[in-house]
N, C-alpha and C positions, 0 to 999 in steps of 0.2 A: 423077409422082414424079421427083425428081432422080436421074439415072442414077448419081450418086455414092453414093446410098443403096442399101443391100442389103436383100433380102427373104429370109424363111425359105425354104430350099430352093435358093437361088442357090449356084452353085459359082464362086468367084472365082479367076480365073487358073489354073483347074484344080487348085488346091491347098487352098482353104479352103471348106468347106461351111457355110453359115449355118444354125445351129440355132435361134437365138432372138434377138430384138431386145429388149434389156432396158429401154429407156426412151428417151423423147424429151425429155431435159433441156434446160436453158437453154444448156449449153455444147456439147451434141452428143449422139451416140448411143453406146451400148455394145452390142456384138454378142458372142454366144457362137458361136464357129465351131469346126469340127473340122478340124484340120490333117491332111490325108489322107496326108501322108508320114510324119509323126511319130505318127499315130494317137493324138492327144491333143486335148483341148479347150483353146482359148485364149480370152481376152477381148480384143476389139479395140475400142479407144477412137478414135472418129472425131469431130473437132471440126466444128462447123457451118462451111459454106463461107464465110458472111459474116463469121465471126470472123477468118478469115485474109485480111483486107482488103487487105494489101499484102505485099510480099516480106519486109519486116522482121518483120512479125507471124508469117509462116510460119517464118522462120529462128529466131525466139524460141521458137516452139512445139517445133520439132525439137530445139533446144539443150536445152530443159527436159526433153524426153523422153530425150535421150541422157544427161543427168545421172542420171536414174532407172536407165538401163541400167547405168551404172558401179557401182551399188551391189552388183551381183552377187547371189549367192544367200544368203539368211538365212531361218531358219524363221519369223521374225515380220515379214518384209517381203514383200509381194506381188512376185514376180519379174517384171521387165520384160525380155523377150527381145530385141526389136529394134523399129525404126521403119521403115516402108515407105510410100512414096507410091503409092497406088492410086486411080485415077479422079481424079487431080489433087489429092488430099487426103492429107497425111501422117497415118498411122494407127499407133497404139501397139499392139503385140502383147504381151500380158502373161499371166501365170498366171491361169487361171480357177479361182475359189474357189466351191464349190457352196453354202456355207451362207448367203450373203447378207451384208449389212452389219450392223454393230453397231447402226445406226439402226433397221434392220428388227427386230432382236432386241429392242430396247427397245419399239418400237411394237406388236409382236404378242405381247409378254409372254414370249417364250422365255427372255429373260435372267433372269426371276424365277421360273422353274419350280422346283418341289421344296420350296417353303417358304423362310422367311427365312434359315435357316442355310445351306442349299445355295446359295441365290441370292447371299448375301454372299460365300461362298467362291469362287463362279464369277466374280463381279464383280472381286474382288481378284486372282484368277488372270489374268483378261484384262488388267487394268490393268498388272500386272507384265510380261506379254508385250508389250504395246504399248510400255512403257518400254524393253524390250530391243530392239525393232525400231527405235525412235527413236535409241537409243544406238548401234546399228550405223550408222545414217545419219549421225549426228554424227561418229562415228569416221572416216567417209569424207569429212568436210568438207561435208556437205549438210544444210541445215536445212529441214524440211518446210514450215513456216509456215501450214499449213491443217489442223491436227489436229482432227478432229471425228468423231462416231460414223459419219457417212456415208462417211468415208475410212478406216474400219477394217473389213476383211472378216473373217468368222468361218468357219473351216473346221471340219468335224465329221467324226468317225469314222463308220463304217457304223452303229454302235449308238447314235450321238448323244451319246456321252460325251466328256468332255475336249475342249471346244472350243479351237481354236487361233486366236489373233488375228494378223492380218497387216495391217500398215500399207500403204495404197495411195494412189494419186493424188498423185504428186509434181509436179503441173503448176505449182504456185506455189513449188516449192522453189528455194533459192538457195544458192550456195556461201558458206561462212562468211566467207571473205575479202571477197567482194562486199558482204555485209551490214555488215561492219566499215567498209568504205569508205563505204557509204551513211550509216551512223551518224555517221561523222566529218564528212561533208559537211553533214548536218543540224545537227550541233553547231556547225560553223563558221558556218553561216548565222544560227543563233540568237544566237551570240556577237557577230556583226557587227551585228545589229539592236539588241542590248542594250548594246553597248559591252563593253570588256574587263572581265570580272567580277573582283572581289576574292577573297581567299582565303575559304574557308568558315569560318563562325564556330567550328565544332568544331576546325578545324585550328589556328586562332589560339589557342584555349584549350590545345590539346595542346602548343603551343610555349611556353606560359606567358606570352603577351603579353596585355595588356588588350584587350577588345573594346569599342568605343564610348568609349574613353578611361577606363574604370574597370576595376578588377580583377574577375574573374568571381565572386568571393565575398569577404566581409570576415570575418576571424576574430573571434570573440567574446572576451570577457575570459577569463582563465584559469579553468579549472574548469567552464566551461559546455559543454564537449564540442567 
């Protein structure tokens, strides 16, 4: 086993006790750990070592994680506390949500419990909460770019009522300004390949000029409408 991987029962740096390994996905592992100083559980996202194949990839991962940290606290965004490098791998320390992902709620049927009426109300409520979380992200200038059920966590009260949606995993998120610059570069390349485009047909009509050398319509004789 790679020493960078953690096992249940390990105590990392005298501070984090590993309680559970959540999965061995394509991008890496997620651990449930107990912060012994804070006396609370955290989720630790650890990318696979091979994904951090060079210094630039590592810097990009850390920068993306730090973007997530800047979102601060919001009831419908999974909070990201900090990024630390342990065992040579940068790791994201985030809020731990006990209810699992919305993907799991769909697959195991929890989303649809209680019959059609209650299920519909639950689905609409979660959708609104997700929109609130994304709205907070957008207000901070960060666009998620990977919204899907697996990236929404569902927190539940002790009695299982009133689930709370929390948007998580901002690993592909980008600043709105950077997205605008990317879009401008793509548009410029397309324009260069096609040549300089003329005005849109609708724009020409709005200005009252003929398109293709003819008026956009011909009036009929009086009395025909």
